N, C-alpha and C positions, 0 to 999 in steps of 0.2 A: 792511795794511804793503806798499804796492809796492815792487822793488824791484828794480831794471836796472840794467844794464847798456850800461856807455858803449863806441863803437868811435868813436875820432878820425881823420877822414883828411881828405884838406886843407880841402879843399871843404867836409863840411860833418862833419854828424856822427850817424851813430846810434846811436838809442837803443834797447834790446831787453826789453820789458817781460813781467817774467816770473809776474808773474800772466794774466796775454794771450795772453801769448804771440805779441806784436805788433811790428812796429821801428815806430820813429816813426822820418823823414831831417829833421835842421834842418841850413837852411843857416847856412854862417856867416860870409860874406859874405866869404871870402876867398878870392878865389883864382889860383887856380893857373899854374904858371908852365908857357905853352906848349911849352918848349922844357928839359922835365925833362930831369936827366943820365939816358942810357941805361942805367947799371939800375937805376931805379927802374923806368923801362919795365917793363923787360925780369925786373925781379921785378914788377908786377906782374902781369905776361901770366904767368911758371909759376903767380904764387900763383891767378887766374883761371883757369889751368885745371885746379892741384890744385881745388879748387873745383870746377867741372865732375864730374872727375874724382870728386872723392867724393858730391855730389850723386844720380848719375846713379847708382851704385854702390845710394845708398839707396831711391831710387825702384825702382830696379829688383827688390833684393832685398824689395824691402816687395812686388808683383805676386804674385812666385816663390815666398813664403812656406807661402798654399796648397795647396802642394804639397809640403814636404815636402825642397826643394832647394836649395841658397844656388846661386848667379852663382857663384862659381867650379866647381863638383859641374856645373854646367851647362856651364861655357868647354871642361872637363874632359873630360867626356861627349863637345861634339863634334867636336874633335880627336880623340880616341880614332877614334872613329864618320867623319870626314874619313879618318884614316893605312889603316885598311884592319884590314889581315895588317901591316901595318910601322909598325903601335899598340906602340914601343914605349915603359919610361917615358925614354930617354934619345932618343929622337927628342918626346917629346911635350916632353919640359923647355926645347929645342932651339927645335921652336914657339914658347914661352911664356918663354923666352929667367929659364929659375927654375932652381935647382940642379937637376942631380937627387935628392938626401936633399929636400929641395924634396915634389918633383911621386909619386916614393915612398912619401911621409909618407898624400899627400893621394890617391895610390890604395889605401893599405891599408884608410885608412877607407873609400872608394865600397865596398874587394869589403866589408868584414863592413857596408856597407848595403842588398849586394846591389844595388850598380847596373852594378858590372860584374866580370872571373874574372880569376885571370891562368894566364897558360896556357903550357905549354913544347913547344914543338915539337917539341922531345927527349930523353927521357930524363933526360940522360947534358949535357945543354946549360944552361947558367951562365942562359940567357937565355927572357924574359918576354914573352910576350906579350897585353896583353892587349881581350878583350875585350868587347865590353856585352851583359849580359843583358837579357832581355827590359820587368825596373822600368828597366833605362837607356833601351831604345831608347822608352818612355812616355815618357818620364820628358824625353828632345828633343823630341818631340811635343811639350810642352806649351813650347818656345819660338816657336813655333806659334802661341800662341795670349795668348804679353807681346804689346799692341800698344802701351805707353808711351814704349820710347824709337822708332819709328816717328811715336808726337806731338808729342816732343818734336821731332825732326829734323824735323817737316812745314812748322819756321821758315822754315827756310830753304827754299828752291830748290833746282834738276835743278846752275845753275851753281855758286850758292854754296854748295849738299857740295863740285864738282870741286873749287872758289877752299880750303874745308878745307878738306879732305883732301889736298892736294898740299900746301898748308903744309905742315901737319902731320906727312905726309912728308919733308918738308925739314929739319923740325928733329928727327924721330930718326935721320937720318942725320948729319945734323952731331950729335946725341949718339953717337952708333957710332964717333963717334970718338974719343971722353972711354972712359981706361979706367973697368971701371963694380968696385963691388965687391971 
């Protein structure tokens, strides 16, 4: 028995054969209006950005899985390393634009795994600094061995990467004008 899942697009029908893991694209003969509504264009771009992010995370995680580290942990380790002696939970939360409670939970788990340690500069202080352990420093070196992201970006030349960066920065500036959470 062949199980198909079908996705409709105005220009084509995309069918996935779950038995073979293949995609089939069939032209419907219907052509889209080149002057599509702005919201449809915007929705399609946001969907595309979401798909790219999701696929990037899957590829990245597959690449890191032999080393028993997640992409999120590697990102936080890199930020702690970058911040050095100024690596506090609130500084990290600001850098990754996440709630302090979320970063606190993540760093607590990372401490359990021996990637970081919490240090009080002063025994009476409530302020905790985060430091990388030897295991944490070794984990950062894994990032240098990972090649998939560089290979993926190699489809763009330097000028195209610059343009993409500029366009994404523009979107981020606009997004920051809106209240979040």
